[in-house]
N, C-alpha and C positions, 0 to 999 in steps of 0.2 A: 485557240478555241477548244480543241479536244483536251488539252491539258486542264483547262478550266472545268470542262464537263466532268472529267475523271475526278478532279478534286471535289466537286460538289457531290458526286456519287459516293466517294469514299467517306465524306463527312457524315453521310446518312447510310452507312453500310448495313446496319442492322435492319433498317426499314426496307432497304433495297434488296437485301438478301432474300427476304420472304417473297418479294415480287419476282426476283430472278428464279427462285425455286419453282414458282407457279409456271413461269414461262418454260422452264426446262422440262417439267413434267408434261405440260401441254404439247411441247414440241415432240417428245418421244411418243406420245399417244397419237398425235397427228401423223408422225412418221409411220407408225404401224398401220394407221387407216389408209394412208396413201399407198403403202406397200401392198396391202391386200387389194385395194382397188385396182392398181396397175396390174397385179398378178391376175386378177379375175378378168380384167379387160383384155389382156394379151391372150388368155385362153379363150375368151368369148369370140375373139376375131378369127381364131383358127377354125377350119372346117370340122364338122361333127364326125365325119368319117363313115357315116351310115345314114340310111333313110329310115327314120322311125315312124313317119306318117303311115297310117293304115297298116301297122304291124301290131298284132295282138299276141299276148303270151298266155298259153294254156298251162296252168300249174296243176300238177297232179302228184300223188304219191303212188309208188309202184306197189300195187296191191296184188299183183300176180305172184303166186307162191311158187311157181315152177322154178327149178334151178337149171333146167335144160336151156342152153343158149339158143338152140335152133327153134324150140317151141316159142320162146320169148320173142325171137326175131320175127317169126311168122305172125304172132299176135299183134306186135306193134306195126309191122308192115301192112297188115290188114286194116288197122286203124288209120294209117297214113293214106291208104287208098280210099277209105271211106270219107275222110275229111277232104282230100284233094278232089274228090268227085263232086263236091258242092260247087255250084256255079259261081259263088262269091269268093272262092279261094283261088289265089294265084300261085302261091308257093307255100311249102311247109318244110320245117326242119326241126329235128330233135336236137337238143343241145344240153350242156351242163347247166347247173343252177345259176351260175353267175351271168345271167342275161344282162344286156345293157340297162343302166339306170336302176339296178337292184342293189340291195344291201349285201348280197352274197359276194364274197371275194375268194379267189383261189390264187395264191401266190407261191412262187418258188424262186430259186436262184441257180446260177451256174458260174463256172469259171472257164474263161477262154484265154489261153496263152498267158496264164498267171493273173489275168484281170478278172476280179470277182464282181458279178452283177447281182444285186439283191432286188427284191420286190418286183419280180416279173409276174405280170398277170397271165395266168394260164387258162386256156379255153380248150375244151374238147367239143368238136363240131363235126357236122356232116358236110358232104359235098354241096348240098343245097343251101347251106348257111350263107354263102356269098350272095346268091341270087335273092334270098329272102330279105336281107338287109342292104343289098346293093353295096357291098364292100368294094372299095376301089383298090385294085391291084396295081402297084407302082412298078414292080419288077418281078419277072418270073411269071408264075401261074398259080392258080388255086388247086385244091385237091381234086383228084379224079380216081377212078376205080383201079388204075394201074399202081397207085401208091400202096395198095394192099399187099403187094408182093415185092415191095422195095427192100433192098438190102439194108440200107440205113433208114431209120425212122424219119419220115419227111415231116418238116415243120414249116410254118409260115410265121414271120416275125413282123412287128410294126416298124415303121420308118425311124422312130425314135431309138429303138433297140439296134437297128442297123447302124445308125450314126454313132451310137456309143461303142459298138463292137468294131466296126470297120471304117468309121469316118465317112468319107465320100466314095470309098471303093465299093464295087459291086458285092452283093452278099449271096446271090443265088449260086448254088453249088458248093458253098463252104460247109465244112463239118464243124459242129460246135458241140459242147458238152463239158462236163467236168473232166479235169485232167486224168483222173483215174479210170474213167469209163472206157471199156473196150469197144463198145459200139457207140459211135457218135450219131448225132442227129444231123440230118442234111437239110439245109435251107433250100426250099423250092420256090419261095415267093416272098415278096415284101409288100405289105399293104399300108395304106394311109392309116395313121393312128386313130383309134376310135375313142372318143371321149365318153367312156362308159359310165362315168360318175357325174355327168351333166355338163352344161355349157361352161361352167366357171372353173373346172379343174382340168389339169393337163391330162393328155391321153396316157402318157407313161409308156414303159416297156411292156410288150405283150408278145406271147407266142401261142400259136394255134396248132393243135395236133388233130389228126383225123380219127374220128370215132370208129372203133371196130365193132364186130357183132356182139361182143360182150358188154358194150357200153349201155345196152338197154337195161341191164341189171340195176344201174344207179342213175340213169337219166330221170329227170323230173320236170322238164320244161319242153314245151313245143312252141316254136315261133311260127306264126301263120301270117302270110301277106294277103290281105283282103282287098277287094275292090273298094274304091272310094264311096260307092253307093251302099256299102254294108251298114246296116242300121241295128238298132236294139232288137228288132224282131229276129234278124238273122243271128245275132249274138245269142239270143235265147235258144234258137234252134241248134246252134253249134254246141252250146253247153249241154243241152239235152242229149244230143247225139253222143258226145264224149262220155257223159255220165252213164248212159245206158250201156255203152260198150265196156267201160271200165267200172265194173261193179265194185262196191265197197271202197271206192277211191274218192278222196276229197278233191273235187275239181273246181278251179277258179280261173276266170278269164280276166286279164288285165290289158290295158292299152299302153303302149310305150309312150304315147304322148302324155298321158296322165302320170306315168312313172317319172318321165323327164321333168315335168312341172314340180312334182313332189320333191325330187332330189335337188332341184335347183333352189327351191325354197329352203330346204334344210341346209344347203351350202352357204346361203347368204345370211344365215342367223349370226355367225360370228361377226360379219360385216355390220349388221344392224346393231349388235351389242356395242361394238367399238365406236360406231357413229354416235350412239346415245351418250356413252361415256365422254367422248371427245367434245360433244356439244355442251355438256355440263361444265367441263374444264374450260372450254373457250369462254363461256358466259362468266365463269368465276374469274378468269384472268382479265377479261374485259372490264368487269365491274371493279376488280381490285386496282387495275391500272387507272381507270377513270377516277376512282375514289382517291388514290394516292396523289394524282396530279391536281385534283380539286383541293385536296388538303394542303398541298404544297403552295398553291396559289394564295390561299388564305393565310398561311404561315409566313409567306415571303412577300407579302404586299409591300412592306417597307423596302425590301431589296429591289422589288420590281419598280416601285415608285422612284427610288434613287437612280436606277438605271435610266428610267425615262427622263428624269430631271437633267441628267448629264448628257442627254442627246440620243439615247437609244430609241430606235423606232419600235412601233408595235410589232412589226414583222420580226425584228431581231429578238424581242422578248419571246414571241411565240416560237420562233425557231430554236431558242435555247431549251425550252421545255420539251419540244418534240425531239431535239437532239439528245437530251438526257434519256428519254424513253428508248430511243433507237440504240444508244450505247448499252443500256441495260439489256435490251433484246440481243444485241450482238454478243455480249459476254455469255448470255445463256445459250445462244446458238453455237458458240465455239465449243462449249462443254458438251452440248447435245450432239453436235456433229462428230465429236471424237468418239462417242459411244456408237453412233449410228454407222460410222464408217467401218466399224468392226464386223458388221453383219456380212458385207460382201467379202471382206478380207478372210474371214473365218468360214465362209460358205455356210452360214447358218440357214437351216431349213432347206438347203439345197436349191435355192432360187438363183436365177441369173443375176449377175452383178448389176446389169443395166436397170433392173427393177428397183434395186436399193438406191442407186444413184439418182434415178428419176424421182423417187419418193423423197429423197433427201433434199433435192433442189426445190420441189414443190412445197415441202414443209417449211423450208427457210423463207420462201416467198410469202407463204400464208402467214407466218408469224410476224414478219415485217409489216405486211398489210394490216394485220390485226392491231399491232401497236400503233401504226400510223393513224388509223381510223379513230382509235380510242384517244389519241393525243391531240387531234385537230381541234375539237371543241374546247377542251380546257386551255389549249394554247391561244385560241381566239379570245376566250374570256380574260386571260392574262394580258393580252395586247390591248384590251379595252380599258384597263385601269389607268385613271388619270393621275399624273404625278402629284398634283396638289392635294388631291383627296387622300392618296396613300400616305403621303408625308404628314398630312394633318392628323390622320389616325395614329401615326406613330408618336 
């Protein structure tokens, strides 16, 4: 049976080559779509790592011209007290510009025992940062005032970075840094990874350092945790208070909930584009397969009539046409799977191998179902051809 199907396919190799090419291209696009979908879904299932509800971001530019650190510290501590005295404010924290869900990114790298780690998200934060965003400490502790006189610079890392550096071993108390550094950084805590680029992207490696008194020279963001009852009226009052305090400074207030929605929308754009392209390709393959089978039925009416005359059933004729389509799909999928399996083998895009394997399996199932659905109706039409009518036409 299979030998006969391969012989029929080979006799029409030019016509079938175009159809196989369409299936192959569609398979690769569908593979990319499923890979992205599974990657997004896996990240979406993981915890956010912070509480973004009722957290506002006050953006400002440092308009204070003084270069004296003590004067600058007094100025911003007075502003802190003024804001925190408001009844709707629960917590406040100055921080670097790369607040969660923002476009700002600060990255670095380090080498630990010969192992180099790049693309580490770096954050400069205050002691109140944890309470403002409800950061979850998994091991060790958060920063406190005693860290100001620590011999080694204290840092806090994410659980992803701990796993990459130490595996399942404890990280607190370890000294890390570039091999040539005389002064190492001491890990005092490990936190749950924060998905700072939205729900659909991984948290990644991150390290947090404690801000010193000189940080006010370049700080430009204030995170404030407000009561759930805080409304637009209070936001206007907060804006006016900060603007009056910080003369000649551009002040803007944003909500982390809105920033999260915006960055999530931006992240799904590649998914939407791929989905649209794949839909066009799927429609093209479906129409092409449907048209080829329909054309084959009309061209092979004599063959089909002869088979029916010698005793072939309608189901046997229908199964032959569907079998030819499935063999074509199988040949295309073998070629496509060869290219798709290179992604986990070569660790392309640094994704987990399981994501590629799951996308490969789903893509194969999808193509088979597509071919089967497109073959059923033409196969049914072929089974309905009467032998006498077909042979009479011949």
